[in-house]
N, C-alpha and C positions, 0 to 999 in steps of 0.2 A: 287520205287525213280527215279524221278525228279525231278534238277532246279524249287524252287518254288521264287516267291514274290523276286526276283535280277532281276535290269537293267541292261543292256547289255554292259555298264562301266563296272559297277562292276564284274561281270566275267568275262568281257577283264582280268583286272585286280590278279586276280586269278589266267587265263590260263599262264599270261605273267613271277608271280612268280612260277606257274609250272615248266616255262616252260626255267627255269636256273637251275632248279635242276635237269628237262629229262634226257639233254645227262646222267646225272655221274647212271644214271637208266637205261639209254637202254643201257648203254657199259657193263650191270652188261645182260644183259637181258628183262631187268623189265621195268613198264612205271603207273604212273596212271592216273584215270579219276573220274570226278569230279561228283555226282549221287545223291549230296542236299548239302545245307544252312539251316541250320533248324534255327529254328524261333527266338532260346540265337548263334546262328550266330556259330555259327559251321560246321565245312567246312567237309563234309562226304562222303572219296577217296575212289575207287574200286583197287582197288593191281594188275599190270596183269602182266602176264609172271613171272620169276620166282619169282619175288615180290609179288606173292604170296604166295608163299614158300618158304623161306626161312626164318631163325633161326630169322638173322637181320638186317627184320620188319617194330623191331617196333623200334629197336632204327635210321634206316633208317628217319622213318618214323618220329622221336619226332625231332632230329638233325641236318635232312638234310628237309625235303617239308617242316614238320612244321612253322619252322623258317623260312626257305625261302616264304611261304608266310604270315605267320605271317607280320613284318617287308612290304614285301612291302602291305598291303588289312589290317590293324591296325586294321579293324570293328568287323575283323575277331578273338574270342574270341579261338578256337582250331579246331585241324585237328583231324578227325579221320578215323582211315577206317575204314569198317565192313568185310572188312577179311584177321586182320592180321595171318601169321600164329602164332602157341602157340609153349612160348617156352620148349626151352624141348627135 
């Protein structure tokens, strides 16, 4: 997968929003990487480090990462991780 069909300014806005939450992710040994923005404006992320295996990653993604992105980049409709750890 690759980031397609978005201009550099749009990508910078997404990265800037992610940079707001990255210090919190990094403090717990994790991070996120942008994989793509779909045609229906869903931002697909890969959870890195501890985030990829953390049982709280779904909550972190929705309550932290997604909210940060949606606030800064309202064109994005949702944020999904391709490798969220199963709950339980």
